[in-house]
N, C-alpha and C positions, 0 to 999 in steps of 0.2 A: 419225683420226676416232673410233675406238673409245674411245680414252682421253678424248677431248673429251666424248663422250656419257656416259662414266662420271663424269667430273667434273661435268657439268651435272646428272646424276642425283643425285650426292652433294649438290650445292648445293640441289637440289629437296627431298631428304630433310631436309637441315638446315633449310630454310625451313619445312617441315611440322613439324619438331620444335620450332622456335621458336614457331610458331603454336600448337602444342599447349601449350607452356609458357605462352604468353600467355593462352590460354583457361583453363588451370588457375589462373593467378594471378587472373583475373577471377572464377572460381568461388570461390576462397578468399576474395577480397575480398567477394563477395556473402555468403558464410557468415559472415564477420566482421561485416558490417553487420547481418545477421540476428541474430547473437548480441548485438550492441549494442542492437538494437531490442527483443529479448526481455528484456535486462537493464533497459532503460528501462521496459518494461511491468511487470517484477517490482518495480522501485522505485515505480512508480505504484501497484501493488497494495499494497505495504507502506505507502505513504503513505495510501491509502484505508483500510487496516486501522488505522493510527494514528488517522485521523479517526474511525473507528468506535469505537475505544476512548475517544477524547475525548468522543464523543457519549454513550457509556455512562456515562462519568464525570460529565458534565453532568447526565445523567438521574438518576444516583445523588444528586448534589447537590440536584437539584430534588425528588426523593422525600424526601431528608433534610429539606429546608426545609418540605415539606408535612407531614412527620411532626412536626416541631417546632411548626408552626402548629396541628396537631391537638392536640398535647399542651397547648399554651397555651390553646386553645379548650376543651379538656376539663377544664382545671384550674379548679375551682369556687371562686371567691372570694365571701365573703359580701357581700351587697348592703347598702345603707344601711338597708333596711327590715326586715332580719332581725335578731333579737337575737343578740348574740355567744354562741357555744356554748362553755361552759366545762365542765370535767369536774365531775360531781356537781351540775350545775345542774338543778333540777326546777321547772317552772313551777307 
């Protein structure tokens, strides 16, 4: 009877140990899924950062276009009604 009780007790401890191992595996799996989720969030952040750089690049191109338009608008071409300006010309 005593040996049987010890054997059942050992089986019970073994079952508890396996249950603890199972809980530990589940915990490690949860940590792994959490790491994957954080990695995906990091990739999403990197993607948003790339989109931000792209937006800045497009903004720079837009400012460059505006600057070129301003340069074109500020470039004064003589109109048809003005006499040509030559060096040494005195009216």
